[in-house]
C-alpha positions as CSV (number, residue, x, y, z in Angstrom):
1,M,-1.9,43.9,-11.4
2,I,-5.0,42.7,-13.1
3,S,-5.9,45.0,-16.1
4,I,-9.3,44.6,-17.7
5,A,-9.5,46.5,-20.9
6,M,-12.8,48.4,-21.2
7,S,-13.8,49.1,-24.8
8,A,-16.7,51.4,-25.5
9,D,-19.0,48.4,-26.0
10,A,-17.8,46.9,-22.7
11,L,-18.4,50.1,-20.8
12,A,-21.9,50.4,-22.4
13,A,-22.7,46.9,-21.3
14,T,-21.4,47.2,-17.7
15,R,-24.2,46.6,-15.2
16,F,-25.0,45.9,-11.6
17,A,-26.7,42.7,-10.7
18,V,-28.2,40.9,-7.7
19,S,-27.5,37.2,-7.4
20,P,-28.2,35.0,-4.3
21,L,-25.5,32.5,-5.4
22,M,-22.9,35.2,-5.9
23,Q,-23.5,36.2,-2.3
24,A,-23.1,32.6,-1.3
25,G,-19.9,32.5,-3.2
26,A,-18.6,35.6,-1.4
27,V,-19.2,33.8,1.9
28,L,-18.1,30.3,0.9
29,H,-14.8,31.2,-0.8
30,P,-12.0,29.6,1.2
31,H,-9.7,32.5,1.0
32,R,-12.0,35.5,1.5
33,P,-10.5,38.1,3.8
34,R,-11.3,38.1,7.4
35,A,-14.5,39.7,8.7
36,T,-14.4,43.4,9.6
37,G,-17.5,43.8,11.7
38,R,-19.8,44.2,8.7
39,V,-23.0,42.2,8.2
40,G,-22.0,38.7,7.2
41,V,-21.3,35.1,8.1
42,P,-18.2,34.5,10.2
43,R,-15.8,31.8,8.9
44,Q,-16.5,29.6,12.0
45,Q,-20.2,29.8,11.2
46,V,-19.6,28.8,7.6
47,D,-17.6,25.7,8.7
48,G,-20.3,24.9,11.3
49,A,-23.0,25.0,8.7
50,L,-21.0,22.8,6.3
51,Q,-20.3,20.2,9.0
52,G,-23.8,20.3,10.6
53,R,-25.6,19.8,7.3
54,H,-23.0,17.2,6.1
55,L,-22.2,19.3,3.0
56,H,-19.2,17.3,2.1
57,L,-18.8,18.5,-1.5
58,L,-18.7,22.2,-0.5
59,S,-16.3,21.3,2.3
60,A,-14.0,19.5,-0.1
61,L,-14.1,22.5,-2.5
62,R,-13.1,24.8,0.3
63,R,-10.1,22.7,1.2
64,E,-8.9,22.2,-2.4
65,I,-9.6,25.4,-4.3
66,R,-6.3,27.3,-4.7
67,G,-6.3,29.1,-8.0
68,Y,-9.6,28.8,-9.8
69,A,-13.1,28.3,-8.5
70,P,-15.5,26.6,-10.9
71,D,-17.6,29.3,-12.5
72,F,-20.7,27.0,-13.1
73,M,-21.4,27.2,-9.4
74,T,-22.0,30.9,-9.5
75,P,-23.8,31.5,-12.7
76,G,-24.7,35.1,-12.0
77,A,-28.0,36.9,-12.1
78,V,-31.0,36.1,-14.4
79,T,-31.4,38.5,-17.3
80,D,-34.4,40.4,-16.0
81,G,-32.5,41.5,-12.9
82,T,-34.9,40.0,-10.4
83,P,-33.1,37.8,-7.8
84,D,-34.2,34.2,-8.3
85,L,-32.4,31.5,-6.3
86,E,-34.4,28.7,-7.8
87,A,-33.4,29.8,-11.4
88,E,-29.8,30.0,-10.4
89,L,-29.8,26.6,-8.7
90,H,-31.4,25.1,-11.9
91,R,-28.6,26.5,-14.0
92,V,-26.0,25.0,-11.7
93,A,-27.8,21.6,-11.7
94,T,-28.2,21.5,-15.5
95,T,-24.7,22.6,-16.4
96,P,-23.6,20.6,-19.4
97,A,-21.2,17.7,-18.5
98,P,-18.4,19.0,-20.8
99,V,-18.4,22.4,-19.1
100,V,-18.2,20.8,-15.6
101,A,-15.4,18.5,-16.7
102,R,-13.4,21.4,-18.2
103,Q,-13.8,23.7,-15.2
104,M,-13.0,20.9,-12.7
105,N,-9.9,20.0,-14.6
106,R,-8.7,23.6,-14.4
107,M,-9.4,23.6,-10.7
108,F,-7.3,20.5,-10.2
109,R,-4.4,22.0,-12.2
110,T,-4.3,25.0,-9.9
111,S,-4.8,23.0,-6.7
112,S,-1.8,22.3,-4.5
113,L,-3.7,19.3,-3.0
114,R,-3.8,17.1,-6.0
115,G,-2.0,14.2,-4.3
116,Q,-3.8,14.4,-1.0
117,A,-5.6,11.2,-0.1
118,S,-9.3,11.3,0.7
119,T,-11.1,9.2,3.4
120,R,-14.6,8.0,3.8
121,A,-15.1,10.6,6.5
122,R,-13.4,13.3,4.5
123,P,-14.0,12.7,0.8
124,G,-12.1,14.8,-1.8
125,V,-13.6,16.6,-4.8
126,R,-12.5,13.8,-7.2
127,D,-14.5,11.3,-5.2
128,F,-17.7,13.2,-6.1
129,L,-16.8,13.2,-9.8
130,E,-16.7,9.4,-9.9
131,C,-20.5,9.4,-10.4
132,G,-20.2,11.6,-13.5
133,E,-20.3,15.3,-14.2
134,R,-24.1,15.5,-14.3
135,A,-24.5,14.0,-10.8
136,F,-21.7,16.3,-9.6
137,A,-23.6,19.4,-10.9
138,Q,-26.8,18.2,-9.2
139,K,-24.9,17.5,-5.9
140,A,-23.4,21.0,-6.1
141,A,-26.8,22.6,-6.6
142,D,-28.3,20.6,-3.7
143,E,-25.6,21.5,-1.3
144,L,-25.6,25.2,-2.3
145,E,-29.3,25.3,-1.7
146,S,-28.9,23.7,1.7
147,F,-26.1,26.1,2.7
148,W,-28.0,29.2,1.4
149,R,-31.1,28.4,3.3
150,Q,-29.2,27.7,6.5
151,S,-26.8,30.6,6.5
152,L,-28.0,33.3,4.1
153,A,-31.8,33.0,4.0
154,P,-32.2,34.6,7.5
155,L,-30.0,37.5,6.4
156,W,-31.4,37.9,2.9
157,P,-33.9,40.8,3.6
158,S,-31.0,42.9,5.1
159,V,-28.5,41.8,2.5
160,A,-31.0,42.5,-0.4
161,A,-31.8,45.9,1.1
162,G,-28.1,46.8,1.3
163,I,-27.5,45.7,-2.3
164,E,-30.4,47.8,-3.6
165,A,-29.2,50.8,-1.6
166,D,-25.7,50.6,-2.9
167,I,-26.9,50.3,-6.5
168,E,-29.2,53.3,-6.0
169,H,-26.2,55.3,-4.7
170,R,-24.0,54.2,-7.6
171,A,-26.7,55.1,-10.1
172,G,-26.9,58.6,-8.7
173,L,-23.1,58.9,-8.9
174,I,-23.2,57.8,-12.6
175,A,-25.8,60.5,-13.3
176,R,-23.7,63.1,-11.6
177,S,-20.1,62.1,-12.4
178,G,-20.2,59.3,-15.0
179,L,-19.3,55.6,-14.9
180,S,-15.6,56.2,-14.4
181,A,-16.3,57.8,-11.1
182,V,-18.3,54.8,-10.0
183,L,-15.6,52.3,-11.1
184,N,-13.1,54.4,-9.1
185,S,-15.3,54.3,-6.0
186,L,-15.8,50.6,-5.7
187,H,-12.7,49.8,-3.5
188,R,-9.4,51.4,-2.6
189,N,-7.6,48.8,-4.6
190,V,-9.8,49.1,-7.7
191,A,-9.1,51.9,-10.1
192,Y,-10.3,52.9,-13.6
193,G,-8.0,54.8,-16.0
194,C,-6.4,54.8,-19.4
195,G,-9.3,52.7,-20.8
196,A,-8.9,49.8,-18.3
197,L,-10.0,48.7,-14.9
198,H,-7.0,47.9,-12.7
199,L,-7.1,45.7,-9.6
200,E,-4.0,45.8,-7.4
201,S,-2.9,42.2,-7.2
202,E,0.2,39.9,-7.3
203,H,-1.4,38.2,-10.3
204,R,-0.4,39.5,-13.7
205,I,-3.5,39.2,-15.9
206,E,-4.5,41.2,-18.9
207,V,-8.1,40.8,-20.1
208,P,-9.0,42.0,-23.6
209,G,-11.6,44.7,-24.1
210,T,-14.2,42.4,-25.6
211,T,-15.5,41.3,-22.2
212,D,-18.5,42.6,-20.4
213,L,-18.3,43.5,-16.7
214,T,-20.9,42.7,-14.2
215,L,-20.7,44.3,-10.7
216,F,-22.2,42.5,-7.7
217,P,-22.4,44.7,-4.6
218,S,-22.2,42.6,-1.5
219,P,-22.9,43.5,2.2
220,V,-21.4,40.1,3.2
221,A,-18.1,40.5,1.3
222,H,-15.2,42.2,3.1
223,S,-13.1,42.9,0.0
224,W,-13.3,42.5,-3.8
225,L,-13.4,39.1,-5.5
226,V,-12.9,39.0,-9.3
227,S,-13.8,36.0,-11.4
228,V,-12.2,35.8,-14.9
229,D,-13.5,33.2,-17.3
230,P,-10.4,31.6,-18.8
231,W,-12.4,30.7,-21.9
232,Q,-14.0,34.1,-22.2
233,E,-17.4,32.6,-22.7
234,R,-19.0,35.0,-20.2
235,G,-18.0,38.4,-18.9
236,I,-16.0,39.4,-15.9
237,Y,-17.7,39.1,-12.5
238,L,-16.6,41.5,-9.8
239,I,-18.0,41.3,-6.2
240,Y,-17.2,44.3,-4.1
241,P,-18.3,45.3,-0.6
242,T,-21.2,47.7,-0.4
243,R,-20.4,51.2,0.9
244,R,-20.9,51.9,4.6
245,P,-24.0,54.0,5.2
246,H,-22.2,56.5,7.4
247,G,-18.9,58.4,7.3
248,P,-17.3,60.6,4.6
249,D,-17.2,59.1,1.1
250,R,-13.5,59.2,0.1
251,T,-13.9,58.3,-3.5
252,A,-12.4,59.8,-6.6
253,G,-15.4,62.2,-6.8
254,G,-15.7,62.9,-3.1
255,T,-13.0,63.8,-0.5
256,D,-13.2,64.6,3.1
257,P,-14.5,68.2,3.4
258,L,-12.1,69.0,6.3
259,L,-9.1,67.9,4.2
260,G,-10.4,70.0,1.3
261,S,-10.6,73.1,3.4
262,V,-6.9,72.8,4.3
263,L,-5.3,71.7,1.0
264,G,-7.9,72.9,-1.5
265,H,-10.3,70.7,-3.5
266,S,-7.9,69.7,-6.3
267,R,-5.0,68.7,-4.1
268,S,-7.2,66.9,-1.6
269,T,-8.9,65.0,-4.4
270,L,-5.5,64.0,-5.9
271,L,-4.3,62.9,-2.5
272,A,-7.4,60.8,-1.9
273,G,-6.8,59.2,-5.3
274,L,-3.3,58.1,-4.3
275,D,-4.5,55.2,-2.1
276,L,-2.7,53.2,-4.9
277,P,0.5,54.2,-6.6
278,R,-0.4,56.1,-9.8
279,T,1.3,58.1,-12.5
280,T,0.6,61.6,-13.5
281,S,-1.4,60.5,-16.6
282,Q,-3.4,58.0,-14.6
283,L,-4.4,60.7,-12.1
284,A,-5.2,63.1,-14.9
285,D,-7.5,60.6,-16.5
286,R,-9.0,59.6,-13.2
287,H,-9.9,63.1,-12.1
288,H,-10.5,64.7,-15.5
289,L,-7.6,67.2,-15.2
290,S,-4.8,68.0,-17.6
291,P,-1.5,66.3,-16.9
292,S,0.2,69.7,-16.4
293,T,-2.3,70.7,-13.7
294,V,-1.8,67.3,-12.0
295,S,2.0,67.8,-12.2
296,Y,1.7,71.2,-10.6
297,H,-0.4,70.0,-7.7
298,L,1.8,67.0,-7.2
299,S,4.9,69.2,-6.9
300,H,3.3,71.0,-4.0
301,L,2.3,67.8,-2.3
302,L,5.8,66.4,-2.8
303,R,7.4,69.5,-1.2
304,A,4.9,69.3,1.7
305,G,6.0,65.7,2.4
306,L,2.5,64.2,1.6
307,V,3.6,62.1,-1.4
308,T,6.7,60.3,-2.6
309,R,7.6,59.3,-6.1
310,A,9.5,56.3,-7.5
311,R,10.5,55.3,-11.0
312,E,9.5,51.9,-12.4
313,G,11.0,51.6,-15.9
314,S,9.8,54.6,-17.9
315,R,7.0,55.5,-15.5
316,V,7.1,57.6,-12.3
317,Y,4.6,56.6,-9.6
318,Y,3.3,58.8,-6.8
319,R,2.0,57.5,-3.6
320,R,0.8,58.9,-0.2
321,T,3.2,59.0,2.8
322,V,2.3,57.8,6.2
323,N,1.4,61.3,7.3
324,A,-0.9,61.7,4.3
325,E,-2.4,58.3,5.0
326,R,-3.4,59.5,8.4
327,M,-4.8,62.7,7.1
328,C,-7.0,60.7,4.6
329,G,-8.2,58.5,7.4
330,G,-6.3,55.4,6.3
331,R,-3.9,53.2,8.2
332,A,-0.2,53.1,7.3
333,A,1.2,49.6,7.0
334,S,4.8,50.3,7.8
335,G,7.0,52.9,9.4
336,D,9.3,53.6,6.5
337,G,7.7,56.9,5.7
338,V,5.7,55.5,2.8
339,S,2.2,54.1,2.9
340,Q,2.3,50.5,1.8
341,T,-0.5,49.5,-0.6
342,R,-2.3,46.3,0.4
343,R,-2.2,43.9,-2.5
344,G,-4.9,41.6,-3.8
345,T,-4.1,38.1,-2.8
346,P,-3.8,35.2,-5.3
347,V,-6.2,32.4,-4.3
348,G,-4.3,30.1,-1.9
349,S,-1.9,32.6,-0.4
350,A,-4.2,34.4,2.0
351,P,-3.7,33.4,5.6
352,Q,-6.5,33.1,8.1
353,G,-5.7,36.5,9.5
354,A,-5.5,38.2,6.1
355,A,-5.9,42.0,6.0
356,D,-9.4,43.1,5.4
357,H,-8.6,45.1,2.2
358,E,-7.0,42.2,0.4
359,G,-8.9,40.8,-2.6
360,V,-9.3,37.4,-4.2
361,V,-8.7,36.3,-7.8
362,S,-10.3,33.3,-9.6
363,A,-8.9,32.9,-13.1
């Protein structure tokens, strides 16, 4: 589990942003989950663009990144909120040499390919560093620009429109239900509660509450990708897939109306919120109910066979059963009577056929 503490100041500073290079990062990341039929760039098309344009540095990075992706290559949005590819590329190209060196050293420490020999036809990342960090940063900017113009520029009008529509939708949800409802609606494996943002993952990372959070909606991402700066010199970056324009919105603040008519609003809302295992107190905080009220409704759902409970240490976690998963429109992952939560995937462990709900961590 990744837990990002959200202080009052961090919540106040949370913002949405539009960044061309963050969208490129969502497409280029070597362990992004497989495509799900959304707007995007298929993996084979990414590889074809890298080979066709002889983008050897980006190709080497895709082969070697296993635990940490260099942050300087995705600097985030400019401060005025207007997407500006040229400004972002300039920031990449002019990254100070000590920053490049520090980030690349971390990448090498987390890479499982440190000892792999490079060839003239297939140079490794270290080969590009032999010319110095400044030349490396300029090369990275040049190849990012070439890839972006080849693969993302034709899609950008549609991608930008999807981003703006998602931000507008989330802004309306903030006005109606508050920021916590928005954070709980980003992805089924992302939840806000007890003063922290939680991302279901095999990683165990706790981030202090002095860090700002920037949200990057992405029509080309198929799951979430979180970037944690190990030196805490910038905030947390979270890429998440934009909402689909059609279909019921099964978020913390909105459940399927048909399900609500059968179970009642409170129980259907709690059931929708159990897409991840959660405790009574987490559900109470998430849905703005008292713990006793949540406990009452959970007891009815338990007797009806729609949830199970399991103790982990001093905490009791509730989760949906297979039958409840079907009622909520999800897909059960096993036949043992319990809905299995898909877990975020540490960078380097996601297979080519990774499930579409897995997320990626760079830390």
